[in-house]
C-alpha positions as a Python dict, from the first residue, in 0.01 Angstrom:
ca = {
    (1, 'M'): (0, 0, 0),
    (2, 'K'): (-341, -69, -135),
    (3, 'R'): (-661, 87, -279),
    (4, 'I'): (-979, -77, -226),
    (5, 'D'): (-1344, 18, -372),
    (6, 'L'): (-1619, 95, -159),
    (7, 'T'): (-1997, 239, -136),
    (8, 'P'): (-2013, 535, 3),
    (9, 'R'): (-2231, 578, 318),
    (10, 'P'): (-2567, 686, 177),
    (11, 'D'): (-2604, 1015, 414),
    (12, 'W'): (-2203, 1074, 398),
    (13, 'Q'): (-2295, 1436, 285),
    (14, 'A'): (-2476, 1516, 620),
    (15, 'R'): (-2236, 1305, 809),
    (16, 'V'): (-1922, 1495, 697),
    (17, 'E'): (-2078, 1859, 755),
    (18, 'A'): (-2213, 1756, 1086),
    (19, 'Q'): (-1844, 1734, 1146),
    (20, 'G'): (-1778, 2055, 1014),
    (21, 'L'): (-1683, 1963, 642),
    (22, 'A'): (-1905, 2196, 427),
    (23, 'W'): (-1670, 2192, 130),
    (24, 'H'): (-1691, 1816, 74),
    (25, 'T'): (-1777, 1883, -308),
    (26, 'A'): (-1602, 2063, -560),
    (27, 'S'): (-1689, 2117, -941),
    (28, 'G'): (-2021, 1844, -887),
    (29, 'A'): (-1796, 1577, -779),
    (30, 'P'): (-1681, 1459, -406),
    (31, 'Y'): (-1376, 1636, -295),
    (32, 'W'): (-1411, 1384, -4),
    (33, 'N'): (-1414, 1045, -160),
    (34, 'E'): (-1523, 738, 31),
    (35, 'A'): (-1587, 557, -240),
    (36, 'A'): (-1238, 424, -188),
    (37, 'A'): (-995, 373, 76),
    (38, 'Y'): (-611, 307, 148),
    (39, 'V'): (-483, 38, 329),
    (40, 'L'): (-121, 74, 493),
    (41, 'N'): (-5, -186, 723),
    (42, 'S'): (239, -110, 1064),
    (43, 'D'): (549, -162, 882),
    (44, 'Q'): (458, 91, 618),
    (45, 'V'): (361, 321, 907),
    (46, 'A'): (666, 302, 1086),
    (47, 'V'): (865, 391, 728),
    (48, 'L'): (626, 692, 705),
    (49, 'E'): (692, 800, 1078),
    (50, 'Q'): (1078, 768, 1066),
    (51, 'A'): (1103, 951, 720),
    (52, 'T'): (883, 1222, 893),
    (53, 'R'): (1090, 1264, 1185),
    (54, 'D'): (1428, 1245, 952),
    (55, 'L'): (1297, 1525, 751),
    (56, 'Y'): (1203, 1736, 1023),
    (57, 'A'): (1564, 1694, 1141),
    (58, 'M'): (1688, 1788, 818),
    (59, 'F'): (1470, 2089, 800),
    (60, 'I'): (1611, 2261, 1117),
    (61, 'T'): (1958, 2195, 978),
    (62, 'A'): (1840, 2348, 658),
    (63, 'G'): (1686, 2636, 881),
    (64, 'Q'): (1993, 2736, 1059),
    (65, 'Y'): (2210, 2732, 729),
    (66, 'V'): (1992, 2998, 599),
    (67, 'V'): (2005, 3183, 884),
    (68, 'D'): (2358, 3143, 935),
    (69, 'N'): (2450, 3249, 569),
    (70, 'R'): (2155, 3528, 519),
    (71, 'L'): (1999, 3348, 194),
    (72, 'F'): (1658, 3502, 262),
    (73, 'D'): (1680, 3665, -114),
    (74, 'R'): (1634, 3314, -269),
    (75, 'F'): (1335, 3271, -68),
    (76, 'G'): (1186, 3592, -194),
    (77, 'I'): (1215, 3773, 152),
    (78, 'P'): (1189, 4127, 149),
    (79, 'D'): (1495, 4311, 257),
    (80, 'W'): (1334, 4464, 575),
    (81, 'A'): (1203, 4160, 664),
    (82, 'H'): (1555, 3963, 641),
    (83, 'D'): (1624, 4062, 1030),
    (84, 'L'): (1301, 3995, 1144),
    (85, 'V'): (1264, 3628, 1017),
    (86, 'A'): (1612, 3576, 1140),
    (87, 'A'): (1533, 3695, 1519),
    (88, 'S'): (1228, 3521, 1523),
    (89, 'W'): (1428, 3160, 1381),
    (90, 'K'): (1675, 3228, 1703),
    (91, 'A'): (1397, 3329, 1945),
    (92, 'E'): (1171, 3047, 1877),
    (93, 'P'): (849, 3221, 1979),
    (94, 'P'): (548, 2971, 2108),
    (95, 'C'): (361, 2821, 1815),
    (96, 'L'): (171, 2523, 1722),
    (97, 'N'): (477, 2422, 1494),
    (98, 'F'): (265, 2168, 1301),
    (99, 'G'): (265, 2118, 894),
    (100, 'R'): (219, 1843, 648),
    (101, 'F'): (490, 1675, 479),
    (102, 'D'): (383, 1575, 114),
    (103, 'L'): (537, 1255, -1),
    (104, 'G'): (529, 1005, -260),
    (105, 'Y'): (518, 679, -141),
    (106, 'D'): (465, 329, -309),
    (107, 'G'): (466, 119, -1),
    (108, 'V'): (787, -56, -68),
    (109, 'N'): (1063, 221, -145),
    (110, 'P'): (1147, 481, 110),
    (111, 'P'): (895, 779, 92),
    (112, 'V'): (1049, 1116, -87),
    (113, 'L'): (967, 1471, -9),
    (114, 'F'): (777, 1678, -257),
    (115, 'E'): (720, 1978, -42),
    (116, 'F'): (654, 2100, 315),
    (117, 'N'): (344, 2295, 391),
    (118, 'C'): (397, 2433, 758),
    (119, 'D'): (277, 2775, 725),
    (120, 'T'): (-92, 2726, 576),
    (121, 'P'): (-155, 2377, 572),
    (122, 'T'): (-501, 2271, 445),
    (123, 'S'): (-693, 1947, 433),
    (124, 'L'): (-649, 1939, 822),
    (125, 'L'): (-998, 1872, 918),
    (126, 'E'): (-1058, 1593, 697),
    (127, 'A'): (-703, 1424, 831),
    (128, 'A'): (-782, 1462, 1202),
    (129, 'V'): (-1150, 1449, 1229),
    (130, 'V'): (-1366, 1319, 927),
    (131, 'Q'): (-1132, 1027, 844),
    (132, 'W'): (-1152, 904, 1181),
    (133, 'A'): (-1489, 916, 1225),
    (134, 'W'): (-1563, 738, 873),
    (135, 'K'): (-1311, 467, 1021),
    (136, 'E'): (-1523, 418, 1327),
    (137, 'Q'): (-1834, 362, 1113),
    (138, 'V'): (-1749, 168, 841),
    (139, 'F'): (-1401, -16, 966),
    (140, 'P'): (-1492, -19, 1378),
    (141, 'K'): (-1218, -305, 1413),
    (142, 'A'): (-957, -132, 1222),
    (143, 'D'): (-680, 82, 1304),
    (144, 'Q'): (-610, 453, 1140),
    (145, 'F'): (-222, 645, 1161),
    (146, 'N'): (-390, 948, 1315),
    (147, 'S'): (-309, 1135, 1629),
    (148, 'L'): (-337, 1478, 1489),
    (149, 'H'): (-625, 1624, 1652),
    (150, 'D'): (-488, 1496, 1994),
    (151, 'K'): (-135, 1622, 1926),
    (152, 'L'): (-289, 2004, 1806),
    (153, 'V'): (-509, 2014, 2144),
    (154, 'A'): (-180, 1928, 2354),
    (155, 'K'): (0, 2180, 2184),
    (156, 'W'): (-227, 2455, 2249),
    (157, 'R'): (-223, 2358, 2596),
    (158, 'D'): (181, 2361, 2600),
    (159, 'I'): (183, 2685, 2454),
    (160, 'T'): (-84, 2860, 2676),
    (161, 'P'): (96, 3027, 2923),
    (162, 'Y'): (288, 3224, 2674),
    (163, 'I'): (-80, 3343, 2473),
    (164, 'S'): (-187, 3678, 2646),
    (165, 'H'): (-499, 3654, 2810),
    (166, 'E'): (-603, 4011, 2778),
    (167, 'V'): (-803, 3896, 2460),
    (168, 'P'): (-902, 3583, 2319),
    (169, 'V'): (-677, 3465, 2041),
    (170, 'H'): (-796, 3596, 1706),
    (171, 'F'): (-843, 3365, 1421),
    (172, 'S'): (-808, 3506, 1062),
    (173, 'H'): (-820, 3367, 706),
    (174, 'A'): (-891, 3547, 348),
    (175, 'H'): (-1246, 3566, 184),
    (176, 'E'): (-1245, 3294, -87),
    (177, 'S'): (-1539, 3085, -264),
    (178, 'T'): (-1488, 2757, -161),
    (179, 'G'): (-1471, 2752, 220),
    (180, 'E'): (-1176, 2583, 250),
    (181, 'E'): (-1012, 2792, 452),
    (182, 'A'): (-1289, 2902, 667),
    (183, 'V'): (-1344, 2536, 757),
    (184, 'T'): (-969, 2499, 903),
    (185, 'T'): (-952, 2805, 1057),
    (186, 'A'): (-1312, 2700, 1250),
    (187, 'Y'): (-1126, 2371, 1287),
    (188, 'L'): (-850, 2540, 1449),
    (189, 'M'): (-1029, 2754, 1702),
    (190, 'D'): (-1224, 2413, 1824),
    (191, 'T'): (-873, 2281, 1886),
    (192, 'A'): (-791, 2569, 2060),
    (193, 'R'): (-1113, 2589, 2254),
    (194, 'E'): (-1050, 2227, 2385),
    (195, 'A'): (-747, 2324, 2543),
    (196, 'G'): (-907, 2613, 2718),
    (197, 'V'): (-821, 2875, 2483),
    (198, 'P'): (-1105, 3119, 2352),
    (199, 'G'): (-1104, 3272, 2002),
    (200, 'I'): (-1232, 3545, 1801),
    (201, 'R'): (-1302, 3491, 1434),
    (202, 'L'): (-1202, 3771, 1173),
    (203, 'L'): (-1098, 3818, 790),
    (204, 'V'): (-761, 3920, 735),
    (205, 'S'): (-902, 4250, 527),
    (206, 'E'): (-1046, 4347, 901),
    (207, 'I'): (-694, 4345, 1052),
    (208, 'G'): (-647, 4720, 1199),
    (209, 'W'): (-359, 4951, 1239),
    (210, 'D'): (-385, 5199, 1525),
    (211, 'G'): (10, 5320, 1504),
    (212, 'R'): (140, 5125, 1770),
    (213, 'S'): (-55, 4771, 1761),
    (214, 'F'): (-304, 4581, 1539),
    (215, 'R'): (-649, 4594, 1627),
    (216, 'D'): (-1001, 4391, 1516),
    (217, 'L'): (-1277, 4570, 1427),
    (218, 'E'): (-1446, 4624, 1756),
    (219, 'G'): (-1127, 4843, 1857),
    (220, 'R'): (-967, 4517, 2069),
    (221, 'E'): (-600, 4459, 2032),
    (222, 'I'): (-451, 4150, 1864),
    (223, 'R'): (-249, 3994, 2119),
    (224, 'T'): (-198, 3637, 1929),
    (225, 'L'): (-324, 3585, 1552),
    (226, 'Y'): (-355, 3282, 1413),
    (227, 'K'): (-347, 3323, 1044),
    (228, 'L'): (-420, 3103, 744),
    (229, 'Y'): (-261, 3318, 522),
    (230, 'P'): (73, 3276, 366),
    (231, 'W'): (331, 3509, 500),
    (232, 'E'): (482, 3614, 155),
    (233, 'W'): (105, 3775, 88),
    (234, 'L'): (90, 3934, 454),
    (235, 'V'): (405, 4104, 421),
    (236, 'A'): (307, 4235, 107),
    (237, 'E'): (-6, 4416, 237),
    (238, 'P'): (-37, 4749, 294),
    (239, 'F'): (15, 4686, 728),
    (240, 'G'): (279, 4419, 612),
    (241, 'R'): (591, 4663, 732),
    (242, 'H'): (402, 4698, 1083),
    (243, 'V'): (499, 4346, 1156),
    (244, 'A'): (819, 4472, 1275),
    (245, 'D'): (656, 4747, 1456),
    (246, 'A'): (435, 4547, 1655),
    (247, 'A'): (686, 4224, 1721),
    (248, 'D'): (674, 4299, 2079),
    (249, 'R'): (277, 4278, 2099),
    (250, 'T'): (183, 4049, 1863),
    (251, 'L'): (220, 3652, 1859),
    (252, 'W'): (204, 3548, 1491),
    (253, 'I'): (87, 3178, 1472),
    (254, 'E'): (271, 3055, 1280),
    (255, 'P'): (575, 3282, 1314),
    (256, 'I'): (733, 3443, 1026),
    (257, 'W'): (1034, 3209, 1022),
    (258, 'K'): (818, 2947, 862),
    (259, 'M'): (865, 3161, 533),
    (260, 'I'): (1216, 2946, 514),
    (261, 'W'): (1042, 2586, 563),
    (262, 'S'): (751, 2671, 369),
    (263, 'S'): (924, 2828, 52),
    (264, 'K'): (1009, 2555, -231),
    (265, 'A'): (1363, 2737, -223),
    (266, 'I'): (1421, 2499, 73),
    (267, 'L'): (1443, 2208, -146),
    (268, 'P'): (1756, 2270, -343),
    (269, 'I'): (1920, 2371, 3),
    (270, 'L'): (1836, 2015, 120),
    (271, 'W'): (1965, 1848, -153),
    (272, 'D'): (2337, 2063, -144),
    (273, 'L'): (2330, 1948, 241),
    (274, 'F'): (2184, 1578, 242),
    (275, 'P'): (2294, 1471, -106),
    (276, 'R'): (2150, 1163, -240),
    (277, 'H'): (1940, 1117, 103),
    (278, 'P'): (1663, 856, 20),
    (279, 'N'): (1394, 1064, 183),
    (280, 'L'): (1466, 1362, -81),
    (281, 'L'): (1421, 1413, -433),
    (282, 'W'): (1734, 1593, -642),
    (283, 'A'): (1647, 1955, -676),
    (284, 'S'): (1801, 2242, -807),
    (285, 'A'): (1693, 2641, -842),
    (286, 'E'): (1958, 2652, -1159),
    (287, 'G'): (1733, 2431, -1423),
    (288, 'P'): (1688, 2078, -1485),
    (289, 'A'): (1959, 1812, -1471),
    (290, 'G'): (1837, 1574, -1748),
    (291, 'D'): (1509, 1530, -1940),
    (292, 'S'): (1257, 1416, -1662),
    (293, 'Y'): (1171, 1648, -1424),
    (294, 'V'): (921, 1894, -1208),
    (295, 'S'): (925, 2254, -1216),
    (296, 'K'): (738, 2415, -957),
    (297, 'P'): (724, 2810, -857),
    (298, 'V'): (904, 2859, -524),
    (299, 'L'): (597, 3032, -399),
    (300, 'G'): (312, 2873, -617),
    (301, 'R'): (43, 2700, -433),
    (302, 'E'): (-219, 2429, -527),
    (303, 'G'): (-36, 2298, -820),
    (304, 'G'): (-26, 2620, -1009),
    (305, 'N'): (230, 2652, -1285),
    (306, 'V'): (374, 2313, -1224),
    (307, 'T'): (482, 2116, -1521),
    (308, 'V'): (583, 1703, -1522),
    (309, 'V'): (801, 1625, -1761),
    (310, 'R'): (963, 1274, -1916),
    (311, 'Q'): (1219, 1181, -2120),
    (312, 'G'): (1192, 1550, -2290),
    (313, 'R'): (810, 1535, -2306),
    (314, 'T'): (514, 1732, -2090),
    (315, 'L'): (295, 1491, -1938),
    (316, 'A'): (121, 1749, -1735),
    (317, 'A'): (128, 2113, -1636),
    (318, 'K'): (-92, 2340, -1478),
    (319, 'D'): (-162, 2710, -1544),
    (320, 'G'): (-182, 2930, -1218),
    (321, 'P'): (-69, 3289, -1100),
    (322, 'Y'): (292, 3223, -1009),
    (323, 'G'): (433, 3157, -1385),
    (324, 'G'): (662, 3502, -1313),
    (325, 'G'): (806, 3400, -1009),
    (326, 'R'): (1147, 3215, -913),
    (327, 'M'): (1136, 2841, -1049),
    (328, 'I'): (1277, 2537, -900),
    (329, 'W'): (1337, 2198, -1050),
    (330, 'Q'): (1297, 1852, -872),
    (331, 'G'): (1339, 1513, -986),
    (332, 'L'): (1068, 1335, -1108),
    (333, 'F'): (897, 1071, -884),
    (334, 'D'): (645, 809, -1044),
    (335, 'L'): (331, 821, -834),
    (336, 'P'): (155, 477, -782),
    (337, 'D'): (-129, 461, -1038),
    (338, 'F'): (-436, 293, -914),
    (339, 'G'): (-646, 338, -1216),
    (340, 'G'): (-590, 716, -1314),
    (341, 'A'): (-605, 783, -907),
    (342, 'R'): (-212, 881, -807),
    (343, 'P'): (-183, 901, -441),
    (344, 'V'): (8, 1180, -257),
    (345, 'L'): (65, 1088, 131),
    (346, 'G'): (31, 1408, 355),
    (347, 'S'): (251, 1341, 645),
    (348, 'W'): (151, 1557, 953),
    (349, 'I'): (415, 1634, 1215),
    (350, 'V'): (345, 1841, 1552),
    (351, 'D'): (608, 1990, 1707),
    (352, 'G'): (877, 1727, 1548),
    (353, 'E'): (596, 1464, 1668),
    (354, 'P'): (445, 1248, 1304),
    (355, 'A'): (107, 1290, 1378),
    (356, 'G'): (-59, 1076, 1108),
    (357, 'V'): (-127, 1076, 704),
    (358, 'G'): (-406, 1238, 485),
    (359, 'I'): (-403, 1104, 129),
    (360, 'R'): (-536, 1288, -164),
    (361, 'E'): (-537, 1136, -510),
    (362, 'D'): (-537, 1290, -836),
    (363, 'G'): (-352, 1266, -1183),
    (364, 'L'): (9, 1399, -1190),
    (365, 'I'): (-40, 1712, -1044),
    (366, 'T'): (-234, 1739, -695),
    (367, 'S'): (-409, 2075, -612),
    (368, 'N'): (-662, 2179, -396),
    (369, 'L'): (-962, 2015, -558),
    (370, 'S'): (-762, 1675, -558),
    (371, 'R'): (-972, 1428, -379),
    (372, 'F'): (-913, 1332, -14),
    (373, 'T'): (-941, 942, 13),
    (374, 'P'): (-941, 814, 406),
    (375, 'H'): (-722, 544, 492),
    (376, 'I'): (-710, 275, 753),
    (377, 'L'): (-417, 33, 881),
    (378, 'A'): (-413, -351, 882),
    (379, 'D'): (-187, -613, 887),
}
């Protein structure tokens, strides 16, 4: 795996905005970073594809283990939702079933899992569309490990027969300042529309309850809801308990069983079930096993409250709102260092099939402000 320096296109801002990426600059610096690119070869892509398939299979085993042993408390799932999560897992309701495995990879040794973002994964538009359009203009003869858009559209078509057509699908996200969640939600609406599934946008705060069903501001019943809003937040909302009341009326995308896979509480369980697997890092909910490790909140997001320690010395730490919750400890992986740019590979998967990678780079801790840097495939 190589990183090459490039000259950004003079009109890059206008081009990515035309593709829907309004959130391309953060804190005065490019979030979309085309001043560089990563170069993968076909052998490395084959390794990433196999690791992604293997990790998915391990998550299925781990999810079943959690349900069979009723380990929901480890995940911070409220008591009233335990049966709901278990029933959802067993029923396998129609969903996109997509997500992003965040991996450490140096191009030589096996990729290792940091975590699985499969409830509210972002950096979706830039991975699926923006970096492909960039490649087509800047490296038209090169290829790219990227089938994400087509697989998402195909999955919408696959679940269309199970979606209520009485009203369009509702697409919701929370109000936030960066616009990242609005961009991601709008893109998912576009993939649905391409598959022939119409949609309506609304904020999570605009979801109402009439005593029997969820409703939007126009009084339309919400029969299918895509929500870019974490399940652990949703079940804590005043209307959260009504998820159980409307279980037979509202199809959630993604389903509530994603509370198992998307939580970092799954990482120690994976290690216990598959000890020393080459694609896993040691992980525990009991504390560090040595003097080099990473500590993470079980329900943390965007690098908040993550601490990186090597040989007893703290190398990096990020503040956040998650410090008072459950923690896990994970083995330390030395990310490749390209002059201070340390890449984390987001390996996308749609319903069990690898769908490409999006690469974000930063220091030792990756956050929502870390640069997204495109890649090409060249042997």
